[in-house]
Structure formats: C-alpha cells, structure tokens
N, C-alpha and C positions, 0 to 999 in steps of 0.2 A: 897721542898728541892732543892735549885739550886746546880747543879754539873757542874763545869767548866771543859771543855776539854782544857788543857794547850796548848801552842804553840808546845810542844814536844809530844802531843797526849796522855797525862796522865790525867785520870779523877781525879779531885781534890775534897777532902772532902767538905761537904756542908758549914761548918763554914768558911774555907779559901775561898771558892768560893764567899760567901757573901761579904767578905772583898774586893775581887777584884771587884765585881759588884758595891760596894760603893766607888770605886776610888783608893784603895791602889794598889801599883805597883806589878803586877803579878810576874815579874822576881825576885824582892826582897823577896816577900813572899815565893816563891817556892824554892829559893836558900837554905833555911833552912830546907826544908823537905827531908827525906831520899829518896835515889834514888830507885824507885820502878821498874825501867826497868829490873832489874835482874830477877824479879819474873814474870812468864808468866801471872799471874793474877794481877800484879801490876797496869796496866792501868785501870782495872775495879773494884778495891777494893772499891772505893768510892760509887758505886751503888750496889755492890753485897749484902750487908747486910741491905740496907734500906728497910723498909716495905712500899712499894709503892702500891697504888691502880692503878695508871696509870702513865706512864712516858710521858711527853710532850717535845720531843726534839725540840730545836730551834737552828739549826745549818746551816752552809753554807759551801759548798765545799767538798773537799776530806775527806774521813773517816766520813762523815756525811750524805750528800745527796746521796752518791753513793750506798747506801744499806748496808754499813758496820755496822752502828748502828742498822738498822732494823734486820740484821742477828744476831747480838749480843743479842739484846733484845729477839729475838725469842728463841735463845739457852738458855737464862737465864729465860725463861718463865715470862718475865715482860710485862704486857699489855702496849701498847704504842699507841699514836696518830700518824697517818701517813700511808703512803702506805706500801705495802709489799716489801720484798727484791727485787723481780723481777722488779716491777714497778720503784723502785729507780734506780736500775742498768741500766735498759733500758733508762729511761728518762735522766739519768746523762750523757749518751753518746749521744751527739748531732747528730752524724752521723747516728747511729742506729735509733734514734728517727725520723730523717728526712726520712730515707729510709723506715721505717715502715709507716709513714704518706703517702709518695708518692705512695708506692705499694698498699695501701688501699684506695687511692683516696681522701685522706684528704688534703684539700687545705692548703698550707704552703708557706713560702717564698722560692724564688729561692736560690740555694746554690751551692757552689763548694767545694769539699773536696781536700785539698792539704796535702800530707804527707811530713814529714820532709825530708825523704830520696828520694823524687821524683827527678828524673834527670832533667825533663823538667817542671819546675814550670811556670805557666802562667804569662805573663807580665800584667801591668795595662790595656793596651788597650784591651786585651782579656777578662780580668775580667770585665771591665766596659761595654763591649759589651753584656756580658751574664747577668750581674746583675744590671747594671745602675751605675750612678756616686756616689751614696751613698751606702757604704757597711759597714758591721760589721764583724770584724775578731775575731773569738773566738777559744779557744782551744777546741778540740772535747770532752774531758772528764775531765774538771776541772770546778771550779766554774765559773758561767757565767760572772763574772767581770774580769776573766783572759783572756788575748789574745788581 
C-alpha cells in the first residue's frame, strides 16, 4: 500500500498515492480532496486504519529522516523498517553526528560549523586553509541535498 506524503505534509490515501506514482499531477489530484489539516489526525488518517505487517518508509529530508516518522510509527505500534527515533534524530543533525564521531575517535572529514547569527564568519582564505580547496556546504539539519 503506497502512502504518499504530500508537499504539505499530509499522508494521502493509497489509491490517490498510486495515481501520483503513475504520473498524475499531485497538485491537481489533491486540490479536490477535503482539507484534513483542521483535524489533528488528518495527516495520518491514510495509514491509521491500514492493516500492515510492516511499514517500509522511503523518505528523504525533514519530517522523514529526522525521526518524526519513526516516532509516529512507534506511537501507533506500527512495525517498520529503519533505525529508531534517537538514531534518526542524531544522524540527521550533521553537527551532532560529526561531534560524536570526533569525540569517539571515529575518523571523519574535517569540518567547520558556521551559525547563521555568527558575527565573525570565516572568509574563504580561512576556510580553505582549514579544509582545502574543495568543500561541501550543507545545512546542519536538513536533507543532505540542501545547502
């Protein structure tokens, strides 16, 4: 039973999800559905009553990899494939992950953490001296393609 999580974070019923997976326009299909945002259980109605043996989440980014779904499935007693809530939450935050690796002597890439409100952000010369000429810039706690 595929269950699409829409761009607005609503879990969509399996039949509509199949239609999106087979190429129909998500926005057009969902425009005709009732607004479930008013109901606290609206976003999860599409999985609440499914009789599942196990749920296999295939998601990326916020509200998926960050532990939100793992917590939801745990609260709903739905067996699922994947790590536990804590592992998701820790690994989704790249700064915490790097710090834990460094503190525990696990080899990883060099990194610099820059906060948005830092008064003295490093310039390129400083960054390249510490990290080299090739760097990757990533948001600390968003999908890995963001940043």
